N, C-alpha and C positions, 0 to 999 in steps of 0.2 A: 203545103206550107208548114215549116217547122214551128214548134211552140216558141213563145216569146217570154223572157223573164225580164220584168221591169217593175218600177215603183208604182204603187197605187194607194190612194186614200179612200177608205171605206166610208161611203155616204149613208147607205141603208142596207139592212139585212132582213129579208122576209122569209118566214117558214111557210111553204105552200101546203104543209100537212100531208105531203106525199113522199116522194123520193128525193127531194131537193130543197135547197134554199135558193132564193134569187137575191143577187147582190147588185147594188148600184155603187159605182166607184168612179173617181176621177183618176185617169191614167195619163199623166202629162205627155209621155212619149207617143201616145196614140192621137193626141189632139186636145182641143180645149173643151169638148163637150163631155158631159157625164155619161158614162156607159151604163145603161140600165139593163136589168134582167139578166145579168151574168149568172150562169148556172153553176152552183156548187152542190155536187152530189152528196147526200148524207153519208154514203159509204166512205167518203173522204175523211170523216170525223167532224169535229166542231168547226164552224166557219169562223173567220175573223170577226171582230166586233166593230160596231160603228165607231168611227173616230180613229181606228188603228191606221197607221201608215205601214204598209207591208211591201216587201219585195216578193211579188207574186209571179206565178207561171200561168200563162194564158194560151188558149188554143182556139185558133180561128176555124169555124166550121161551115160558114156559108157567107155569101154576099148579102148585104142588107137589102131587104125588100124596099126600104125607103129610097135608096139610091137607084134601085132598078126602076121603080115607078117614076123617079125624076128623069130617067134617061141617062144618068151619068154612068151606069153600068148596065150590062146585059145579063140575062139569066145564064147561069152556067157555073162550072166549078171555079174555085179560087185558083188563079194562075200567077199571082205575085205582082200583077200590074195595079192592083187596087191600093188605095190609101187605107191605112189601118182603121180610120174612123168609118170606112165604108163596109166594114165586115162585122159579123156577129161573132162573139167570143164566149168560150167557156172559161171559168175560173177553176183551174185544176190543181192548184197547190200554193203553199206559202213557204218561202225559204226562211224569212225572218219577219218579225213584226214588232212595232213599237206602239204602245198605247198613246192616248192623247197627251199624257204628261211626259212622253219621251222615253219611258222605261221599256226595256225589251221584255216581251211576253212570250216569245217562242222562237225557236230556230231549228231548222232541219239539220240532220246529220248526214246529208247526202255527200257522196264522195266528191273530191275536187274535180273541177272541170277538166276534161281531156280533149274536147273539141274546140277549135279556134272560134273566136267571135266572127259572126257573119253579117251583122248589121248593127248600126248604132243610131242613136238619136242625137241630132245636132243642137237640140234645144238647150240653152244655157242653164246650168244648174240642175239638169235632170239626168239621173243615172241612165246610161245607155240601155236600150232594149236589147236583150241578148237572145239570139236564136239558138235553140239547143236541139241535139239529135234525139231520136226516140228513146234510146237507151238511157241517156242522161235524164230525160223527162220522167221516166219511170223512177229513177233514183230520187229525184227531187220530190215528186209527188208522194211516193211510198215512204221516204224518209220522214216527211212531215207527219204522215199518218202514224208511223211508228213512234215518233216522239210523243204525240198526244195519247196514244194507247199506253205507252210506258208510264206516263204520268198518272193516268187513270188507274192502272194496275197497282202502282206504288201507293197511291192514296187508299185504295181498297184494302191493300195488305196491312196498312197501318191504322185501320179503323176498327173500333170495337163498338158493340151495342150493349148498353147497360140494361138493367132489369126494367127500367121505365120505357124501354124500346127506343131510346134516343141514341143515335150513332154519334161517335166522337172520334176524331182523328187524334191518335195518341203519339204518333211520330212527330218529331220536330221537322221544320222545313228542311234542314240539312239532311236529316235521315231520309225524308221522302225523296229529295233530289238525288241522293246517292243511290237509292233503290231504283229510281226511274232511269238513271244513267246506265246502270247495269242491265236493266231489262231492255232498254233501247239498243244497247250494244248487241244484245242477243238477237233482237228482231232484225237489226240491220245486217248482221252476219248471215242470218238466214236469207235475207233479201239478196245479198251478193251471191250466195250459193245458188239461188234460183236463177238469177241472171246469168250465172256461169254454167248452168245446166248440171250442177253437181249436188243437187239437193239431197240425194241419198244413194247408197250402194245397195243394189238388189240382193236379197238373200239368195243363197245357192239354189234353194228349192224353187224359187221363182224363176231364176235363170234357166234351170233345167226344164221347167214347164214351157218357157218360151222356146227353148231349143227344140222341144217336141212339137211345136206348132201352136202353142197357146198364144193368145193376144192379151197383152197387158192393157187393162182399161184405165187404171189409175193407181197411184201410190200415195198414200197418206202417211207421212212420217209422224211418229208419236210426238206430241207437243208436251214439253215439261210443264209442271205446275209453277206458279209463282215462287213457291218455296224452293223448288229445284234451282231456280235462277238466282235467288238472293239469300238462300239459306232459311231453314225452318226457324221460326221465332222461338226464343227460350220459353215463352209462355204462349200457348195457343189461345184462340178466341174463346173466352169463358163468359157466358151470357147470364148465368144465374147461380144460386147457391148449390143447386143439385149438381151442375157441371163442375163447380168448384170442388165439391166433396169427392166426386169421382177422380178428379185430377190429383187431389192430395193423396187419395188412397193409392193411385197408380205410382206416385212418387215414393211411396213406402214410408212417409213421415209418421211419427207417432203423435198422439194427442199432446204429449208433453212438449214436443218440439214446436208444434203449432202454437200452443198456449204461451210458451216462453217468448216467442216473437210478438204475440199480441200484448203480453204484459210489458215488454220492453217499450212498446209504443203507446201504452196507456189505455188499452182496451181490455175489458173483462172477457169478451167473447167475440166470435165472428159477427154475430148479430149486432153487437155493440158497435162494431166497426161499420157495418153496412147501413145502419140507421142514419148515419151522418149524411148530409147533403153532398152530392157529387162523389160519394164513395160507391164503388162497384165491386162485383165479384172479380172482375179482371184486375182491378187495382190491388185487391187483397192477395190474389195469386202472386202478383209481382212482388208485393211486400214480403210474402212468405218465402218466395224463391231467394230473394236477396238476403233475408235474415237467416235462412237455414243452410243454403248451399254456397253462398259467397262469403 
């Protein structure tokens, strides 16, 4: 049975402290009962939150023991004759999500549908349940994972840690979103390459070894750093005065140039700047860069 894409309302999310979350959800296209213990694997990323209304992807994996014991079904593989509420489902992905206040909180960048719809729900006001082929199911699931990973990467890249050990996101929301979009585009391009079987071109030496009878076990392409994807920051992460001093020396600035910037902003020394609340070595580095090079 193919995977199904349809609307769901998240009722509960429980962490089993192992490899999965279990989710309870109301899925109108499947019937009126709340579906409990839907499996969300932690490898998929963060699960949706309680109260979210999502367009999700679901995978039926067996007939429900409850209906087998009732006699409504017999034991055996799913054959398509069952009602949706008579099956057990995995929750394998989210295409889009709205929080309790109706605001969008996530959306996958999966490629547009290429397969025709093969089943719908006739319930009034309920978006149709969409059956998707295996290839599209991978795109839907992995696209959602890529979005969440890209957002996490972008936040990490825009975070600095001060001398007090407290981490702070220094990028604006727009800057973080811009970085996340660029990273997600790269992840999804790689996904399409994998699905198309064109993930890499073998070096000549590897091909020659294969021609001589060697067996290729695996190929692991080099993954670029976040800086490769979105460009190295003008100022690297600088956590303390020692790192600041090394960075200033590497820039080749003179003491006079540094002091001129400090004087312009009303500080007698770098120590005078750093003693103020919320001032950090990272902030001073950015102040000096702007004052000397720009």
